[in-house]
N, C-alpha and C positions, 0 to 999 in steps of 0.2 A: 549557388548556381545563378548565373545571370538570367534575368527574365527575358523572354522572347518579346521583341518589340512589335506591337500591332499598330498600324496607322489606320484610323477610321476617318474617311472623308464624308462629312455630313454631321452637323450638330443638331439635327431635328430629333424627334422622339425616338425614331428607330436607331439612329446613331448613338444617342445617349444610352438607351437600354443595351445596345450591343457593347458599348464601352463598359457599362456597369458590370455586366455578367462576365465579360472578358477579364476585367480586373479581379473579380471574385475567383476566377480560375487561375490567377497568378500571372497573367500577362502584364507587360508594361504597355500602356496605352497612350497614344496621342490622338486627340480629336481635332480635325481641321474643319473649320466652318467658314462659309462665305460671308455670313453676317458678322457684325460687331458682337462682342461678348454679350450673350444673353439677348441678342437682337431678335427681331420678329422673323418668323418663318411660318410654314404651313401648319406647324404643330401648335402655334400659340393661340390662334383665334378660332379654333374649331369648336364643335359642339361639346366636347369633353365627355362623351358617353362611352362606357364600357358595356358592350351589348352582345352577350352570348346569344340573345334572341334573334339577332338580325345579322345576316352576312353583310348586307348593305341596304340602305333604303331603296337602291335601284332594283333589288331583287324581289320586291313585292309583287304578288300576282297582278297581272294586267299591265305591267310596265312596258312590255315589248309592244303590245298593241297600241299603247298611247304614245310611243316614242315619235313616230312619224308626224302625228298631229301636233305634238308639243314642240318639235324642233322648228316649226314655223311661227310659233308664238313667242315674241321676245320677252314676255313676262312669265313664261312657263318655268317649271322647276328644272327642265333640262333643255339646253340649247342645241346640242348635238347628241344623239343617242350613242354612247359608247357600246361596244359589243361585249356586254357583261352577260354572264349566265348565272343560273340559280345556284350553282355550286361554288360560289366565290371562295368560301372557306369551309372546311369540315367543322362540325359542331365541337369536336374535341379540342381543336386548336383554339377556338374562342373560349371554351370553358377553362382550358389550361391558362390562358392569358388572364382571365378573371381571377383564377386562384393566385396567380403571381402578383396581381395588383393587391389582393388582400394581404399577401405575404409582405410585400413592400410597405403596405400601410402599417403592419404590425411592427416593422423595423423603425418607423418614424412617421408621424402624421403629415400627410400632404393634402388633407381635405377630401378623402374618399367618402362619398355618401352612398350608403347601401339601402336605398328605399325602393328600388325597382323603377320600371319605366311603363308609361301608359302609351299605347298606340291609340290615338284619339280619332274616331271615325265620324265624319260629318253625315254620312249617308248609310242607309241600310246595306247598299251594295258594298261600300267600303268595309263595313263591319263583317259582312259575309266573307270577303276576301281575306281579311286579317284573321278571321276564325279558322280558315284553312291553315294559316301559318301556326296558329295556336295548337291546332290538332297535331300537326307534324312535330311541333316542339314537345308536346306531351308524350308522343310515341317514343321519343328518344330519351325521355327522362328529364327534360327541361321544364320546369314549372311555368305554367301560364294559365290564364283564366279569362274567358269572355264575360264581360259585364255590361250591364245597361248603363244609361246615363246617370241614374241614381247611384249605382255602385261606384262609378268613377268619382262622383261628387263626394261620396263617403270616404274614398281613399285619399282624395286631395281637396278638402273643403275650403282651402285658402284661395282658390281661383274659381271664378264662374265660367262654366263651360256650356256651349251650345252644340251638343253632339248627339248622335244616335246611340252611341255606345263606345266601348273601348276594349282592348285586350291588355291585360296587366301581366307584366313579366317581372316577378319579384326578385329575380336573381341579377337583374341588370343594375348598373351603378352609374354614378357620374362624378365628375371632379372639375376643378378649374385647371385647364391645360397649362396656363402660365405658371401656376403654383406648382404643378407636378413637374414641369420642366425645370424650374428653379431648384426644386428638391433633388432631382436627379443630377443636375449639374453639380450641386454641392456634394452629393454622394460620390460622384466620379472623382471630384477633386480630393475629397477626404481619403479615397482609396489610392491616391497617387497619380490619377490621370492628369494629363496636361492638355490644355486647350490652346489652339493656335487660331485666333479669330481674325476675321476680315481678310482671309486668304482664299482666292479663287484658283483652284487647281487647273492648270492649262498644259501640263506635261506629265506623262507617266513613262518611266524608263524601265525597259525589260532587258534581261540578260539570261541566256541559256534557258529560256522558257519559264522565267520567273520575273515577277515585278520586283525591282530593287529600290525604287524611289518614286515619289510623286513630287511635283514642283509647281510653284505658283508665286506670283508677286516677287520674283527674283530669289525665292528661297526653295531649298530642297529638303525633303523629309525622307530619310531612309528607314527601312524596317524589314522584318522577316515575313510578316503577313499583312495583308491589306484588305480593307472592307470599304466598298463603295455604297454609301447609304445617302445619296444626294437627292432623294426624292425625285421631282420632275426633271432635275438636271443630270440624273444618272446616265441617260443615253449619251449626253455630250462627253461625259467622263469615259465611258466605254468606247466611244469613237476614237479616243486617243490610243487605244490598243487594237483598233481594227475590228471591234465587236459591235454589231448592230443590235440594239435592244428596242423592239417595238413597244413604244410607250407614249401616251398622250398626257399632256397636262390639263387636268380638269379644274377650272377655276370655281371655287366655292366662296360664298359671302357669309358674313355674320354681322349682326348689329347687337350691341350690348346696351341695354336700357338700365341706367343707374338707379332710377327711382320708378319702378313700374307701378301702375295703379293697383295691381294685385300681384302677389309673389307666390307662385306654386311651390310646393315642397318636393314634388317628384319631377324628374325630367320626362319629357314626352315628345311624341312626333305627331304632327298633323298628317294622318295617313294619306289622304287624297292630295294634299298640297306638298307633301314631302318637305316639310319644314320642321327642324328640330328645335326644341325649347329646353334650355338648361338653366336652373337657378344657380347662381354663383354668389354665395353670400347674400347680400341685399340687392344684387343686380340680377338681371334676367337676359339671357342671350338667345337670339333667334338666328338659326343657321340654315342654309339651304342652297339649292341650285347646283347645276353642273354645266359649265360653259367651256367647251373645248376650243382653244384658240392659241396654242403655243405658250411660250414663257412670257406671258403678258399679265401684269398685275394691275392694270388700269381698271377703274371702277365703271361698270356699265349700269347707268341709273335705272334702266328698264328691268334689269335682273333684281336690283334692290327693291324696286316697286313691287315686283312679284311676291317677295317675301312679306313686305309690309301689308299689302292688300289682303293677304290670306289670314292675318291674325284675328281681325274682328269677327270673322266667320266662326271661329272656334272659341275665342275668348272675347265675348261681346262687351266686356267692360273696357277693352282696349280700343283705341282709335288710331287712325293714321297720324293724327297730330302728336301722339305720344312719342313718335319717332323723330319729330323735328329736332334738328341740331345734333343728332347722333351720327357720328362718322362711321360709314361702313368699312369693314375690314375685308380683305380678299386674300386668299391663299390658294396655292396650286396643288391639287391632289394628283399623284402619279397613278395613271390608269393603264393597265395592260389590255391587250385586245380581248382576252378571255375573262378579265376581271380577277384573275388569280395573281397574287403577288409573285415577284421574282425573289427567290432566296436560295442561294447555293453557290458552289464554286463555278468560276468561269472556265469553260473548256479551253484547254491549251495553256492556262495560267493557273496551276494548282494552288498557288498561295494568294489568289485573288478571289474574294467573295463579293457578290452583289446582293443587296437587300433593298428592294424598292417595289413600286407598283401596288401599294396597299390601298389605293383609292381612298374611300371614305373611312376605311377601317384602320388607318395608320395608328392612331392613339390606342384604339381598342386592342389591336394585335401587337403593340410595341413590346411588352415584356416577353411574350412567348417568342417573338421574332428575335429579340436580343439574346434570349437563352439559346435558341437554335444556332445563331451565329457563333456564340461561345462554344457550343458543342462541336461545330464544324472546325473552329480554330484549334480546339484541343484534340480533335480526332476521336471524340467520344461517340458512343451510340446515340442516335437521335430518339427522342421519346415517341415519335411517330414518323412514318415515311414522308418525305417532302418531294417526291418525284414530280408531283403535279405543279410544283413551283420552280422547276428546272429553268435556269437562266437561259439555256440554249434551246428551249422547246420549240421555237419558231424557226430555227435555222436549218 
């Protein structure tokens, strides 16, 4: 029997995971990506955290009250406060994605590190706020522990910390996003998936209420089913079929230090500063901020300074001079008005699926999102309801 052709627009982590699970279901898959083969995108330079413990750093207690004050500070963690709420994702979705990451790791090593995460709190108030999250996590069966500064040092003695205390989430993980992306590209290729790189889709043809092809750069790609996983560019794609998708591009930054003065073994988040820290082999990545300003990847030096200036407060052996010569990376996170991803069929076009709007949780939720896309393609029962992620919920 001839395999049904699926066209996936978007070669980021959501598109790759969707391609992988679709191929595992027996579909024939072509992935169309804007960048050159293996090129940079929002999935490459992020913090690399798999965090069942956190819906998003924006969901921490106190964030709403801080938003208006922060938006007027150019060095603050958030430049414009997106309308995110505390229910960004259900715990089971995050936990299922974590399970799938472990399953993928069992199939072939891509550097998954299962040592947990520390929420590092500079102040007693910050620790009290994170303790509330810890209590909620324990109530639903997710392990967490509130510890003092001595306990944090015992968990990760390889880095000097100046903190009031921390919350430890042992089930969280981290990885090198670029390594994971390369591994998933290889797996997609090994399963027979085809990549069409450097193609920007500017046309979508429909006939009798179905998408029949997408086109770009003078080329046409026909298929039976289509998935739009274009990250922050997804609204432009849906505009081509007359569908308006409320979504903002939230720019995030990272700096990767190749030879840090100290190298922690656990990933962590500076709770008050909202900066994520990830060990990547012998390097150390610092990630943060949320700047809403369209499809603009230019570097705002003030935002980068905000990250750099926060580090010494938590890790006193680091100084701003340690960041000299390090080139900042920027990526665009797709953020929906309510903070919940879009995942599902597009109304009026039953063979078109949209998967975007994961904000800071794109990597963390990629495997479960890809599996849900494959379930939708195959018409299989979903492991959990996804009504809250309805693509048309604002129309």
